C-alpha positions as a Python dict, from the first residue, in 0.01 Angstrom:
ca = {
    (1, 'X'): (0, 0, 0),
    (2, 'X'): (-30, 201, 300),
    (3, 'X'): (-431, 80, 290),
    (4, 'X'): (-374, -87, 650),
    (5, 'X'): (-489, -58, 946),
    (6, 'X'): (-476, -184, 1258),
    (7, 'X'): (-614, -39, 1585),
    (8, 'X'): (-827, 245, 1373),
    (9, 'X'): (-412, 368, 1193),
    (10, 'X'): (-216, 339, 902),
    (11, 'X'): (96, 84, 988),
    (12, 'X'): (365, 213, 728),
    (13, 'X'): (690, 43, 706),
    (14, 'X'): (1037, 248, 820),
    (15, 'X'): (1288, 218, 504),
    (16, 'X'): (1412, -81, 692),
    (17, 'X'): (1132, -251, 815),
    (18, 'X'): (1050, -227, 429),
    (19, 'X'): (1362, -443, 404),
    (20, 'X'): (1290, -681, 653),
    (21, 'X'): (1002, -761, 570),
    (22, 'X'): (1153, -803, 188),
    (23, 'X'): (1375, -986, 344),
    (24, 'X'): (1172, -1245, 598),
    (25, 'X'): (923, -1326, 237),
    (26, 'X'): (559, -1078, 438),
    (27, 'X'): (385, -789, 361),
    (28, 'X'): (172, -576, 594),
    (29, 'X'): (-97, -710, 575),
    (30, 'X'): (73, -984, 748),
    (31, 'X'): (196, -750, 1029),
    (32, 'X'): (-136, -706, 1084),
    (33, 'X'): (-213, -1050, 1159),
    (34, 'X'): (68, -1077, 1357),
    (35, 'X'): (-27, -805, 1577),
    (36, 'X'): (-428, -841, 1655),
    (37, 'X'): (-361, -1263, 1719),
    (38, 'X'): (54, -1162, 1869),
    (39, 'X'): (94, -1191, 2213),
    (40, 'X'): (311, -977, 2452),
    (41, 'X'): (673, -1103, 2518),
    (42, 'X'): (750, -808, 2714),
    (43, 'X'): (686, -452, 2819),
    (44, 'X'): (798, -182, 2575),
    (45, 'X'): (790, 192, 2624),
    (46, 'X'): (528, 408, 2583),
    (47, 'X'): (356, 401, 2200),
    (48, 'X'): (503, 155, 2163),
    (49, 'X'): (412, -214, 2094),
    (50, 'X'): (649, -549, 2028),
    (51, 'X'): (421, -845, 1946),
    (52, 'X'): (501, -1202, 1898),
    (53, 'X'): (352, -1513, 1664),
    (54, 'X'): (409, -1862, 1693),
    (55, 'X'): (371, -2004, 1347),
    (56, 'X'): (540, -2326, 1303),
    (57, 'X'): (886, -2392, 1514),
    (58, 'X'): (900, -2058, 1407),
    (59, 'X'): (861, -1723, 1551),
    (60, 'X'): (721, -1401, 1406),
    (61, 'X'): (778, -1095, 1537),
    (62, 'X'): (662, -691, 1511),
    (63, 'X'): (745, -311, 1632),
    (64, 'X'): (526, -11, 1606),
    (65, 'X'): (615, 330, 1725),
    (66, 'X'): (315, 553, 1727),
    (67, 'X'): (425, 848, 1570),
    (68, 'X'): (246, 1118, 1289),
    (69, 'X'): (341, 1122, 921),
    (70, 'X'): (344, 1471, 782),
    (71, 'X'): (364, 1286, 374),
    (72, 'X'): (-67, 1254, 525),
    (73, 'X'): (-126, 1447, 823),
    (74, 'X'): (-167, 1230, 1061),
    (75, 'X'): (-68, 953, 1356),
    (76, 'X'): (70, 631, 1224),
    (77, 'X'): (153, 337, 1398),
    (78, 'X'): (530, 268, 1209),
    (79, 'X'): (681, -74, 1222),
    (80, 'X'): (989, -50, 1292),
    (81, 'X'): (1124, -428, 1329),
    (82, 'X'): (990, -691, 1141),
    (83, 'X'): (1222, -1017, 1212),
    (84, 'X'): (1170, -1437, 1238),
    (85, 'X'): (1394, -1686, 1446),
    (86, 'X'): (1365, -2078, 1548),
    (87, 'X'): (1208, -2161, 1860),
    (88, 'X'): (1462, -2332, 2034),
    (89, 'X'): (1389, -2644, 2232),
    (90, 'X'): (1537, -2661, 2623),
    (91, 'X'): (1783, -2899, 2693),
    (92, 'X'): (1809, -3084, 3029),
    (93, 'X'): (2069, -3089, 3191),
    (94, 'X'): (2160, -3494, 3279),
}
């Protein structure tokens, strides 16, 4: 299950991110796709990456943090957040 890699490090979801994956019907492979094909909406702190990917009228976002996993005894990317939202249309003022 946890053999999906992004930039040569395993992607592992936090407990809350695992719940968000289930809520949105996504997999870790979907997170990898968002990270590889998405865009950075803003700069994050050191060792933190956030990517957004637009699909139809929905935008998916993933936040990962570089971390050390003691079970695997190696550096990993910990998925800390997975989200999905509807893009808002800009209304012109009359």
